[in-house]
GUBABA-323895 format. One record per residue: residue number from 1; chain; y, x, z of N, C-alpha, C in turn. Coordinates in steps of 0.001 Angstrom, whole numbers, plus 500000, padded with zeros to 6 digits. Atoms other than C-alpha are relative to their C-alpha. Layout:
k	c	nyy	nxx	nzz	cayy	caxx	cazz	cyy	cxx	czz
NUM	A	Y	X	Z	Y	X	Z	Y	X	Z $
...
//
This chain:
k	c	nyy	nxx	nzz	cayy	caxx	cazz	cyy	cxx	czz
1	A	499138	499083	499278	153018	572585	922312	501006	499205	500813 $
2	A	498988	500630	499171	155126	571474	925201	501269	500828	499873 $
3	A	498787	499238	500284	158503	572643	923953	501086	499670	501020 $
4	A	498955	500140	498997	160960	573140	926822	500913	501223	499854 $
5	A	499159	498835	500282	163813	575397	925649	500859	500406	501192 $
6	A	499253	499467	498865	164871	577185	928827	500292	501464	499688 $
7	A	499649	498642	500397	166701	580266	927599	501504	500123	499844 $
8	A	498578	499790	500256	170185	581794	927430	500260	499944	498496 $
9	A	499753	500119	501443	171700	580875	924028	500193	501341	499302 $
10	A	499784	498703	500645	172623	584517	923389	498693	500715	499683 $
11	A	501296	499368	500246	168913	585417	923423	499336	499508	498722 $
12	A	500591	500573	501207	167917	583094	920570	500858	498827	499559 $
13	A	499145	501085	500488	169977	580794	918356	499218	498700	499951 $
14	A	500648	501309	500107	169286	577080	918214	499253	499871	498677 $
15	A	500648	500113	501310	168498	577308	914492	498678	500758	499985 $
16	A	501247	499234	499953	165913	580035	915108	498965	499296	500880 $
17	A	500931	500701	499115	164398	578086	917994	499359	498826	499281 $
18	A	500548	501165	500690	163993	574952	915866	499019	500424	498903 $
19	A	500937	499517	501025	162396	576927	913023	498664	500391	500632 $
20	A	501232	499598	499328	159883	578343	915489	499223	498788	500508 $
21	A	500671	501235	499580	159139	574887	916893	499192	499414	498845 $
22	A	500701	500570	501146	158215	573679	913413	498801	500855	499616 $
23	A	501101	499103	500334	156076	576747	912701	498842	499843	500983 $
24	A	501038	500125	498983	154188	576431	915994	499360	498615	499989 $
25	A	500564	501343	500105	153737	572683	915495	498973	499922	498876 $
26	A	500966	499950	501105	152049	573287	912147	498735	500733	500444 $
27	A	501151	499261	499503	149801	575867	913816	499203	499164	501001 $
28	A	500691	500851	499031	148989	573452	916636	499108	498989	499295 $
29	A	500823	500945	500755	147780	570913	914108	498817	500714	499364 $
30	A	501075	499221	500618	145768	573588	912305	498890	500312	500998 $
31	A	500967	499631	498980	144064	574566	915569	499323	498798	500651 $
32	A	500657	501203	499507	143172	570955	916388	500503	499488	501326 $
33	A	499462	500484	498734	145398	570377	919402	500457	498554	499879 $
34	A	499830	501453	499968	146258	566862	920474	501413	499520	499750 $
35	A	498645	500476	500282	150045	566575	920490	501044	501093	500180 $
36	A	498791	499198	499833	153456	568202	920302	500974	499166	500819 $
37	A	499153	500741	499069	155918	567249	923037	501286	500773	500275 $
38	A	498761	499336	499589	159536	567944	923967	500802	499091	500914 $
39	A	499276	500603	498881	162175	566970	926522	501410	499574	499593 $
40	A	498592	500359	500194	165758	565679	926897	500825	500595	501139 $
41	A	499059	499438	499040	168417	567774	928641	501302	500337	499284 $
42	A	498661	499825	500567	172085	568563	928149	500745	501162	500652 $
43	A	498886	499209	499524	174728	571224	928441	499715	501276	500742 $
44	A	500272	498744	499299	172936	574271	929873	498803	500678	499367 $
45	A	501173	499291	500475	170318	576903	929169	498700	499379	500470 $
46	A	501180	500705	499504	167917	574627	931057	499741	498776	499119 $
47	A	500379	501089	500895	166746	572564	928093	501077	499511	499067 $
48	A	498875	500523	500763	170136	572173	926433	499841	500036	498496 $
49	A	500261	500005	501438	168759	572980	922978	499329	498713	499535 $
50	A	500652	501247	500406	167063	569567	923029	500688	498790	500629 $
51	A	499338	501195	499493	169670	566869	923753	499428	498707	499425 $
52	A	500585	501193	500614	167758	564496	921458	498585	500313	499531 $
53	A	501371	499709	500412	163957	564807	921399	499574	499246	498756 $
54	A	500384	500763	501190	163745	562127	918703	500332	500782	498734 $
55	A	499619	499215	501178	165607	564351	916226	499011	501134	499759 $
56	A	500924	498877	500158	163389	567365	916883	498606	499521	499613 $
57	A	501339	500498	500311	160192	565318	916803	499913	499371	498611 $
58	A	499987	500500	501377	161231	563689	913540	499759	501150	499030 $
59	A	500241	498821	500836	161370	567161	912012	498549	500449	500109 $
60	A	501412	499646	499815	157945	567917	913517	499110	499051	499208 $
61	A	500803	500980	500734	156556	564700	912049	500017	500280	498501 $
62	A	499879	499737	501433	157816	565789	908633	499170	501162	499500 $
63	A	500780	498835	500435	155784	569017	908598	498547	499918	500456 $
64	A	501380	500192	499546	152573	567632	910160	499472	498677	499474 $
65	A	500619	501222	500526	150117	564889	909262	499130	499280	501022 $
66	A	500991	500626	499112	147676	564287	912119	500373	500090	501475 $
67	A	499749	499771	498584	148896	565677	915445	500954	498946	500557 $
68	A	499107	500974	499398	150497	563196	917819	501282	500683	500451 $
69	A	498707	499483	499554	154132	563620	918810	500431	499177	501209 $
70	A	499748	500666	498718	155421	562805	922283	501345	500410	500564 $
71	A	498803	499679	499233	158636	562591	924256	499574	500237	501439 $
72	A	500412	499669	498642	158371	564196	927656	501147	500457	500882 $
73	A	499939	501416	500308	160674	562465	928349	501404	499653	499479 $
74	A	498676	500529	500282	163547	560376	926989	500548	499335	501259 $
75	A	499337	500505	498791	166109	559136	929541	500722	498692	499663 $
76	A	499359	501275	500349	166905	555402	929196	501347	499801	500673 $
77	A	498709	500177	499324	169810	555694	931679	501161	500476	499149 $
78	A	498919	499400	500780	171793	557661	929074	500153	499380	498610 $
79	A	499953	500586	501338	171190	555442	926001	499817	498492	500085 $
80	A	500165	501448	500062	171628	551750	925254	498589	499689	499508 $
81	A	501393	500261	500387	168143	550194	924966	499829	499601	498546 $
82	A	500120	500314	501429	168817	548810	921476	499968	501274	499166 $
83	A	499971	498722	500711	169668	552315	920269	498705	500770	500235 $
84	A	501178	499209	499673	166768	553955	922084	498737	499395	499389 $
85	A	501186	500650	500561	164133	551409	921069	499986	500120	498480 $
86	A	499932	499898	501456	165348	551490	917457	499674	501397	499504 $
87	A	500283	498615	500396	165304	555305	917221	498515	500323	500131 $
88	A	501411	499703	499782	161805	555489	918655	499105	499221	499035 $
89	A	500766	500767	500988	160511	552709	916391	500090	500649	498620 $
90	A	499866	499258	501260	161910	554630	913411	499060	501194	499978 $
91	A	500848	498817	499932	160086	557746	914561	498522	499614	499906 $
92	A	501382	500448	500118	156846	555802	914955	499647	499724	498545 $
93	A	500227	500252	501426	157209	554702	911332	499974	501297	499202 $
94	A	499931	498752	500759	158201	558129	910022	498792	500895	500256 $
95	A	501164	499179	499674	155231	559717	911776	498686	499315	499633 $
96	A	501224	500715	500328	152755	557097	910560	499248	499506	501220 $
97	A	500634	500549	498808	152120	555721	914050	499384	501059	500897 $
98	A	500542	498905	499176	151620	559032	915887	500794	500210	501291 $
99	A	499070	499772	498902	154223	558560	918627	499455	499539	501348 $
100	A	500137	500381	498595	153734	558556	922408	501380	500160	500635 $
101	A	498662	499954	499406	156872	557801	924428	499902	500175	501507 $
102	A	499831	499797	498577	157400	559328	927849	501424	499669	500394 $
103	A	498689	500352	499463	160291	557856	929842	500203	500730	501329 $
104	A	499688	499319	498752	162017	559794	932627	501339	499556	500548 $
105	A	498771	500444	499330	164824	559197	935123	501130	501006	499904 $
106	A	499053	498893	499881	166609	562584	934794	500203	500319	501477 $
107	A	499825	499630	498593	167464	564479	937973	501152	500957	500237 $
108	A	498906	499054	499835	170442	566756	937318	501317	499251	500216 $
109	A	498743	500707	499741	173693	565508	938929	501046	500191	498912 $
110	A	498998	499766	501047	175817	567129	936222	499788	499071	498810 $
111	A	500261	500865	501149	174095	565111	933497	500453	498570	500279 $
112	A	499513	501334	499650	174779	561849	935318	501529	499947	499968 $
113	A	498535	499960	500035	178420	562888	935731	500514	500003	498573 $
114	A	499542	499908	501380	178786	563778	932054	499872	498666	499275 $
115	A	500182	501310	500630	177444	560370	931014	500694	498881	500770 $
116	A	499290	500964	499159	179508	558637	933709	499062	498895	500484 $
117	A	501011	500906	499451	176366	557040	935138	499768	500379	501459 $
118	A	500244	499676	498590	176085	556836	938945	498521	500290	500265 $
119	A	501384	499706	499653	172950	558486	940307	499378	498876	500821 $
120	A	500511	501106	499191	172648	555505	942652	499360	498908	499143 $
121	A	500570	500994	500900	171708	553437	939580	498778	500531	499244 $
122	A	501046	499329	500767	169016	555845	938400	498738	499158	499852 $
123	A	501251	500748	500062	165938	553821	939294	500171	498681	499273 $
124	A	499794	501306	500628	167386	550476	938244	500208	500140	498492 $
125	A	499783	499789	501436	168562	551846	934877	498709	500412	499298 $
126	A	501288	499611	500571	165185	553461	934282	499124	498767	499783 $
127	A	500859	501178	500097	163291	550246	935002	500491	499043	498919 $
128	A	499461	500941	500983	165631	548115	932911	499858	500543	498587 $
129	A	500072	499421	501337	165730	550509	929972	498589	500009	499444 $
130	A	501388	499964	500454	161962	550928	929797	499524	498591	499645 $
131	A	500471	501357	500252	161275	547204	930065	500680	499389	498778 $
132	A	499316	500519	501187	163928	546378	927459	499385	500573	498731 $
133	A	500645	499392	501162	162376	548862	925018	498638	499368	499749 $
134	A	501331	500594	500172	158897	547463	925640	500089	498617	499383 $
135	A	499866	501351	500549	160047	543918	924953	500495	500034	498560 $
136	A	499490	499902	501368	161972	544947	921842	498903	500420	499026 $
137	A	501105	499571	500860	158824	546593	920454	498930	498933	499841 $
138	A	501152	500909	499986	156452	543737	921284	500358	498549	499760 $
139	A	499599	501398	500128	158496	540547	920986	501030	499841	498887 $
140	A	498944	500355	500947	160739	538797	918479	501037	499140	500714 $
141	A	498908	500811	499441	164071	537095	919185	500187	500287	501486 $
142	A	499851	499590	498610	164522	539069	922380	501417	499701	500470 $
143	A	498706	500225	499358	167337	537864	924604	499945	500677	501361 $
144	A	500053	499171	498791	168126	540334	927374	501261	499788	500841 $
145	A	498897	500125	499062	170277	539654	930403	499626	500803	501243 $
146	A	500362	499109	498918	169946	542612	932725	501185	500357	500874 $
147	A	498930	499550	499109	171986	544354	935387	501038	500819	499254 $
148	A	499116	499063	500686	173478	546824	932910	500274	499625	498546 $
149	A	499848	500328	501417	173021	545332	929432	499681	498530	499778 $
150	A	500259	501356	500446	173178	541916	927829	500062	499995	498482 $
151	A	499993	500037	501463	172205	541373	924213	498978	498966	499526 $
152	A	500949	500896	500637	170326	539126	921803	500547	498584	499852 $
153	A	501370	499698	500425	168648	537179	920664	499963	500912	498769 $
154	A	500132	499048	501088	167491	539961	918318	498532	500367	499820 $
155	A	501309	499454	500342	164331	540998	916547	500221	501415	499499 $
156	A	499751	498602	500326	164320	544776	916466	499374	500374	498669 $
157	A	500513	499394	501215	163917	546482	913109	500317	501492	500036 $
158	A	501323	500369	500521	161962	548435	912166	499039	499655	501129 $
159	A	501056	500247	499028	158895	547107	913931	499145	501257	500119 $
160	A	500859	498819	499868	156696	549871	915355	498711	499863	499190 $
161	A	501292	500000	500682	153588	550856	913413	498892	499656	500984 $
162	A	501059	500186	499015	151487	550921	916578	500152	498641	500686 $
163	A	500025	501322	499397	150555	547485	917822	498873	499923	501030 $
164	A	498856	500871	499716	150736	545813	920218	501238	500730	500503 $
165	A	498835	499289	499489	153023	548573	921579	499796	501496	499829 $
166	A	500051	498543	499949	153852	552244	921274	499490	500412	501381 $
167	A	500463	499561	498677	151937	554046	924076	501158	500510	500859 $
168	A	498907	499686	499083	154251	554388	927091	499474	500866	501149 $
169	A	500265	499130	498865	154159	557233	929637	501197	499960	500948 $
170	A	498947	499852	499000	156141	557507	932860	499915	501417	500552 $
171	A	499940	498650	499451	157248	560989	933928	500350	499923	501479 $
172	A	499751	499995	498569	157030	561552	937676	499932	501428	500510 $
173	A	499941	498633	499503	158037	564762	939442	499306	500158	501344 $
174	A	500509	499797	498639	157198	564264	943112	499614	498708	500714 $
175	A	500099	501270	499282	156871	560554	943907	498657	499311	499829 $
176	A	501223	500809	500082	153496	558953	944714	500294	498537	499691 $
177	A	499640	501402	500246	155287	555581	944661	500237	499761	498507 $
178	A	499756	500151	501432	156442	556120	941074	498697	500023	499211 $
179	A	501292	499926	500681	152922	557081	940018	499227	498696	500171 $
180	A	500712	501256	499752	151424	553987	941655	500633	498861	499206 $
181	A	499327	501054	500762	154063	551775	940032	499635	500069	498524 $
182	A	500395	499834	501397	153213	553230	936613	498582	499485	499779 $
183	A	501370	500471	500123	149525	552552	937209	499907	498483	500034 $
184	A	500038	501469	499900	150142	548945	938247	500455	499348	498698 $
185	A	499455	500597	501223	152120	548302	935065	499210	500379	498749 $
186	A	500819	499629	501146	149513	549921	932822	500607	501070	499133 $
187	A	499412	498903	500745	151640	552863	931754	499204	501283	500244 $
188	A	500614	498692	499849	150307	556362	931204	500934	500897	500826 $
189	A	499296	499186	499014	151512	559295	933319	500205	501426	499507 $
190	A	499685	498590	500243	153209	562690	932879	500410	500642	501319 $
191	A	499671	499309	498754	153332	565164	935787	500170	501493	499730 $
192	A	499722	498565	500109	154542	568738	936309	499593	500654	501315 $
193	A	500496	499463	498731	152527	570655	938941	500859	501098	500601 $
194	A	499197	498882	499490	155100	573442	939283	500960	499576	501101 $
195	A	499018	500443	499004	157349	571267	941491	499353	499260	501165 $
196	A	500696	500677	498912	154666	569851	943818	498930	500927	500570 $
197	A	501158	499309	499446	151980	571160	946129	498732	499387	499412 $
198	A	501271	500523	500489	148333	570735	945182	499661	498677	500704 $
199	A	500320	501211	499264	147845	568174	947936	500878	498826	499597 $
200	A	499094	501066	500399	150923	566206	946932	499630	499454	498629 $
201	A	500360	500458	501336	149863	566091	943286	498682	499228	500032 $
202	A	501247	500760	499867	146349	564994	944263	500274	498598	500523 $
203	A	499628	501316	499482	147910	562157	946263	500646	499142	498913 $
204	A	499345	500727	501082	150091	561174	943301	498987	499470	498994 $
205	A	500974	500395	501005	147162	561102	940885	499018	498964	500550 $
206	A	500900	500984	499397	144884	559246	943304	500670	498634	500076 $
207	A	499277	501261	499933	147541	556588	943836	500135	499350	498645 $
208	A	499886	500526	501358	148020	556233	940087	498683	499385	499537 $
209	A	501302	500492	500452	144305	555877	939330	499601	498728	500748 $
210	A	500362	501169	499199	143783	553417	942183	500805	498775	499568 $
211	A	499155	501122	500403	146752	551269	941118	499596	499473	498629 $
212	A	500457	500414	501338	145542	551234	937491	498741	499141	500123 $
213	A	501263	500724	499851	142063	550139	938555	500202	498656	500692 $
214	A	499783	501235	499247	143282	547538	941054	500692	498941	499151 $
215	A	499289	500951	500852	145516	545969	938409	499103	499427	498908 $
216	A	500958	500534	500964	142480	545444	936175	500344	500291	498553 $
217	A	499633	499691	501384	143914	547134	933076	498770	500387	499190 $
218	A	501064	499599	500917	141595	547465	930121	500415	501283	499301 $
219	A	499698	498757	500692	141358	550660	928121	500037	501179	500953 $
220	A	500022	498757	499233	141666	554263	929297	501408	500462	500312 $
221	A	498703	499410	499673	144624	555613	931218	500044	501439	499502 $
222	A	499812	498630	500481	146058	558918	930042	500962	500713	500950 $
223	A	499177	499191	499093	147463	561649	932296	500274	501335	499334 $
224	A	499598	498702	500542	149407	564605	930902	500490	500878	501152 $
225	A	499599	499045	498972	149763	567647	933179	500452	501275	499298 $
226	A	499317	499003	500834	152068	570445	932009	500027	501380	500654 $
227	A	499990	498611	499540	151776	574226	932309	500597	500903	498928 $
228	A	499678	498914	500913	153271	577324	930774	498805	500947	499985 $
229	A	501224	499215	500161	150506	579559	929397	500311	501343	499351 $
230	A	499857	498632	500506	150556	583347	928915	498601	500586	499912 $
231	A	501355	499488	500155	147264	584552	927478	500016	501189	499051 $
232	A	500043	498763	500767	146561	588052	926170	498685	500697	500330 $
233	A	501220	499263	499718	143481	590234	925848	500228	501091	501048 $
234	A	499622	499019	498982	145345	592721	928067	500645	499253	501173 $
235	A	499503	500759	498861	145840	591222	931547	501405	500429	500413 $
236	A	498697	499537	499534	148800	593406	932520	501113	499606	499046 $
237	A	498997	500423	500979	150619	592601	929300	500316	498520	500181 $
238	A	499781	501431	499772	150122	588883	929934	500821	499772	501254 $
239	A	499296	500214	498735	151324	589143	933533	501429	500510	499945 $
240	A	498628	499493	500150	154349	591260	932622	500869	498974	499275 $
241	A	499263	501023	500749	155423	588656	930080	500226	498760	500857 $
242	A	499890	501188	499155	154728	585802	932488	501043	500198	501086 $
243	A	499041	499739	498920	156719	587409	935286	501441	499964	499459 $
244	A	498663	499981	500606	159710	587993	932976	500497	498588	499716 $
245	A	499515	501302	500458	159896	584499	931515	499985	498951	501103 $
246	A	499985	500951	498896	158980	582605	934674	501213	500220	500900 $
247	A	498807	499743	499201	161747	584338	936625	501260	499567	499247 $
248	A	498862	500482	500788	164170	583607	933774	500108	498488	500089 $
249	A	500015	501465	499871	163120	579938	933906	500583	499573	501338 $
250	A	499535	500384	498666	163700	579770	937654	501485	500280	500163 $
251	A	498574	499679	499905	167097	581484	937368	500844	498946	499291 $
252	A	499228	500993	500743	168296	579033	934721	499886	498619	500635 $
253	A	500140	501265	499274	166882	576068	936637	500908	499993	501226 $
254	A	499147	499923	498816	168719	577280	939757	501458	499738	499640 $
255	A	498632	500272	500445	171978	577244	937799	500184	498518	499684 $
256	A	499891	501405	500392	171254	573757	936468	500006	499064	501203 $
257	A	500099	500886	498833	170491	572319	939936	501012	500352	501089 $
258	A	499090	499555	498935	173315	574055	941814	500866	498871	500530 $
259	A	499178	501115	499524	175273	570786	942003	499291	499185	501081 $
260	A	500690	500663	498898	172565	569510	944356	500457	500529	501356 $
261	A	499501	499472	498726	174186	571716	947009	501067	499090	500598 $
262	A	498958	500904	499516	176963	569104	947254	499703	498544	499659 $
263	A	500389	501350	500405	175047	566003	946132	498852	499505	500871 $
264	A	501098	500649	499289	172880	563604	948126	499806	498617	499387 $
265	A	500274	501298	500598	171150	560526	946751	498709	499444	500573 $
266	A	501226	500621	499512	168681	558095	948256	499019	499728	498870 $
267	A	500883	500128	501152	167287	557843	944715	499142	501249	499811 $
268	A	500683	498719	500179	166170	561487	944948	499855	500705	501349 $
269	A	500131	499380	498675	165098	562260	948520	499401	501398	499913 $
270	A	500497	498638	499949	164653	565962	949158	500421	500888	498848 $
271	A	499640	499189	501158	166112	567119	945844	501059	501055	500324 $
272	A	499038	498982	499597	168863	569002	947688	499309	501310	500371 $
273	A	500752	498786	499653	166110	571498	948564	499597	500805	498772 $
274	A	500388	499300	501215	165623	572491	944915	500572	501414	499956 $
275	A	499382	498675	500057	168049	575387	945258	499265	500975	500899 $
276	A	500743	499131	499096	166240	576803	948269	498619	500328	499440 $
277	A	501309	499747	500597	162921	576412	946472	500100	501037	498883 $
278	A	499816	499030	501082	164275	578315	943480	500224	501399	500567 $
279	A	499734	498693	499398	165563	581119	945690	498748	500601	500624 $
280	A	501212	499522	499339	162197	581340	947436	498854	500249	499022 $
281	A	501068	499882	500988	160224	581523	944188	499412	501410	499976 $
282	A	500719	498744	500159	157583	584247	943968	498926	499786	498934 $
283	A	500933	500191	501110	155641	584642	940746	498556	500119	500449 $
284	A	501384	499796	499579	152504	585963	942435	499463	498787	500751 $
285	A	500428	501206	499283	152403	582898	944689	499740	498858	499021 $
286	A	500177	501060	500996	152840	580560	941724	498718	500205	499205 $
287	A	501217	499709	500754	150051	582305	939825	498765	499698	500845 $
288	A	501144	500234	499124	147684	582185	942806	499749	498515	500211 $
289	A	500121	501446	499810	148385	578451	943182	499743	499256	498686 $
290	A	500241	500593	501322	147703	577854	939446	501133	499078	499565 $
291	A	498840	500730	500499	151225	576576	938847	500454	500542	498648 $
292	A	499782	499401	501307	151385	578889	935830	498675	500613	499569 $
293	A	501230	499432	500523	148520	579993	933579	500319	501353	499375 $
294	A	499688	498669	500519	148453	583738	932879	498826	500937	500205 $
295	A	501036	498996	499909	146002	586524	932147	499191	500077	498727 $
296	A	500917	499935	501123	143056	587186	929875	499463	498609	499690 $
297	A	500625	501309	500263	141229	584326	928155	499053	499565	501113 $
298	A	500914	500337	498905	138648	584492	930940	500772	499556	501242 $
299	A	499168	500388	498859	141380	584328	933601	500519	498575	499840 $
300	A	499405	501313	500239	143030	581295	932016	498926	498916	500000 $
301	A	501089	500973	499964	139690	579541	931499	499604	499683	501440 $
302	A	500330	500230	498596	138936	580022	935198	501059	499152	500688 $
303	A	498932	500817	499432	142333	578597	936133	499853	498540	499580 $
304	A	500141	501367	500485	141769	575544	933953	498781	499315	500618 $
305	A	501164	500583	499340	138324	575033	935456	500347	499573	501424 $
306	A	499564	500367	498656	139917	575057	938922	500896	498767	499967 $
307	A	499121	501158	500148	142558	572588	937739	499184	498733	499779 $
308	A	500863	501153	500243	139833	570270	936464	499345	499532	501295 $
309	A	500649	500379	498740	138031	570373	939816	500997	499396	500987 $
310	A	499001	500467	499036	141261	569841	941761	500577	498642	499645 $
311	A	499228	501176	500403	142854	567068	939717	499226	499005	499145 $
312	A	500797	500948	500761	140053	565449	937713	499859	500382	498546 $
313	A	500277	499666	501390	138608	565656	934243	500649	499079	498990 $
314	A	499374	500968	500911	140656	562781	932790	501420	500422	499647 $
315	A	498653	499485	500220	143638	565018	932016	500186	500502	498580 $
316	A	499557	499275	501179	145472	566103	928916	500865	501149	500501 $
317	A	499258	498840	499518	146662	569635	929627	501001	500398	498928 $
318	A	498918	499749	500950	150022	570165	927940	500543	501404	500249 $
319	A	499729	498579	499815	150747	573861	927367	501232	500453	499227 $
320	A	498881	499354	500683	153922	575765	926559	499627	501461	499733 $
321	A	500334	498641	500398	153176	578948	924617	501224	500796	499548 $
322	A	498818	499278	500482	156764	579861	923671	501144	499911	501011 $
323	A	498936	500094	498991	158752	580104	926931	501136	500970	499711 $
324	A	498849	499108	500105	162222	581598	927017	500268	500430	498575 $
325	A	499692	499447	501315	163043	583879	924110	498805	500786	499459 $
326	A	501203	499320	500468	159433	584970	923500	499977	500074	498480 $
327	A	500086	499891	501462	158985	586311	919937	498934	499062	499434 $
328	A	500904	500947	500644	157272	583939	917531	498596	500575	499850 $
329	A	501315	499416	500209	154454	586391	916821	499175	499995	501288 $
330	A	500711	500012	498729	153575	586560	920509	499485	498602	500324 $
331	A	500429	501382	499760	153457	582771	920838	498842	499619	499080 $
332	A	501058	500301	500965	151355	582466	917686	498689	500663	500410 $
333	A	501204	499292	499585	148923	585106	918907	499356	499361	501217 $
334	A	500539	500638	498800	148550	583393	922281	499307	498689	499666 $
335	A	500628	501261	500377	147817	580038	920686	498646	500213	499335 $
336	A	501268	499729	500685	145138	581498	918428	498955	500533	500979 $
337	A	500925	499455	499011	143603	583435	921298	499476	498892	500907 $
338	A	500413	501132	499166	143542	580292	923412	498936	499166	499283 $
339	A	500938	500826	500756	141805	578311	920681	498676	500714	499772 $
340	A	501209	499254	500352	139329	581075	919849	499159	500396	501208 $
341	A	500753	499449	498880	138390	582275	923337	500041	499145	501274 $
342	A	499934	500777	498762	139626	579995	926124	499188	498718	499875 $
343	A	500714	501268	500157	138279	576729	924751	498484	500159	500035 $
344	A	501461	499835	499912	134737	578018	924136	499527	500339	501413 $
345	A	500386	499638	498640	134698	579453	927672	499987	498796	500931 $
346	A	499906	501179	499133	135543	576039	929130	498844	499046	499812 $
347	A	501062	500975	500246	132812	574004	927485	500567	498611	499845 $
348	A	499579	501394	500149	133279	570252	927968	501230	499694	500804 $
349	A	498844	500437	499211	135979	568201	929697	501284	500537	499429 $
350	A	498732	499443	500443	139254	570055	929487	499821	500957	498842 $
351	A	500239	499018	501045	137591	572420	927013	499967	499410	498611 $
352	A	499957	500563	501344	137689	569974	924113	501429	500034	499496 $
353	A	498644	499889	500546	140619	570429	921797	500735	498673	500043 $
354	A	499343	501300	499963	141264	566694	921854	500681	499748	501343 $
355	A	499391	500193	498690	142240	567020	925541	501018	501091	500317 $
356	A	499023	498946	499783	144581	569960	925063	501148	499832	499012 $
357	A	498854	500125	500873	148050	570025	923639	500615	501360	499769 $
358	A	499258	498776	500263	149988	572747	921987	501242	499645	499226 $
//
């Protein structure tokens, strides 16, 4: 389950939300899905229930045994690399080596202000933080002299269970350059199709695959692509729910990005247009473009088949079944319906449970 808590706090308490996350994570493992994932955001209804994905995923690890757990993503700009690498290594141990780590740059001006981190340092802090974590996980007696941090020599404890390194993903929203850079370095990739056009995302993925191949990396790259999924045997019921929660998501995102109206950064070209994009949002257009999955099991299977043809069969499709303040029973029913009817309709490729996340 791709857990992204975008909801007004008055609609559902944090304690209730966390209990539901654990319940749905256990169900995801029961149904054979590949991983549970969550994000890092602060101070608003746009993800603010998850300021520390490591804490939430540690609880998930405690109630599951096999399913992988993933950050999607942690923000190295907001945490000292010794702290971040140590917390993640602990989680890898507590989960028995089931951790995947997605790193992201963050994009909300308010969050950078709250942490007193200049947005102009976003890319440099991301690169330094990720590389410092990688070295701390893979080397001993690490001595680090970077632009923002100096430490060592130190051998990080605990050592990660997964050797030679915890799998690393890079989260990219709109940048083909970021995707290509991740491919060159041998990192895996996380993308969100809701904020890009189909053509732009195809360009991003092509650049990533080409860079991975040109760099001569061994092993298989992994690409996670994230969708919210509303599946019901009654199409109108599914679409009514989807329309409600997708518009709520966009409204809360618009509030979270409003500071972009007075912010400009060469680190985030074009992000000042987020507010206009939110205001122009139309659910029917998003559904037609397969930016959200909604409908009967047959409808959703057809959407996923189109996604496979458009973006390739080497994808892990990461699905959110509990958007907004959706009741737990509705999320549970959708997950079971997906496993029982959507997967068989898909057949191979994206239709295998090992390539789907819940």
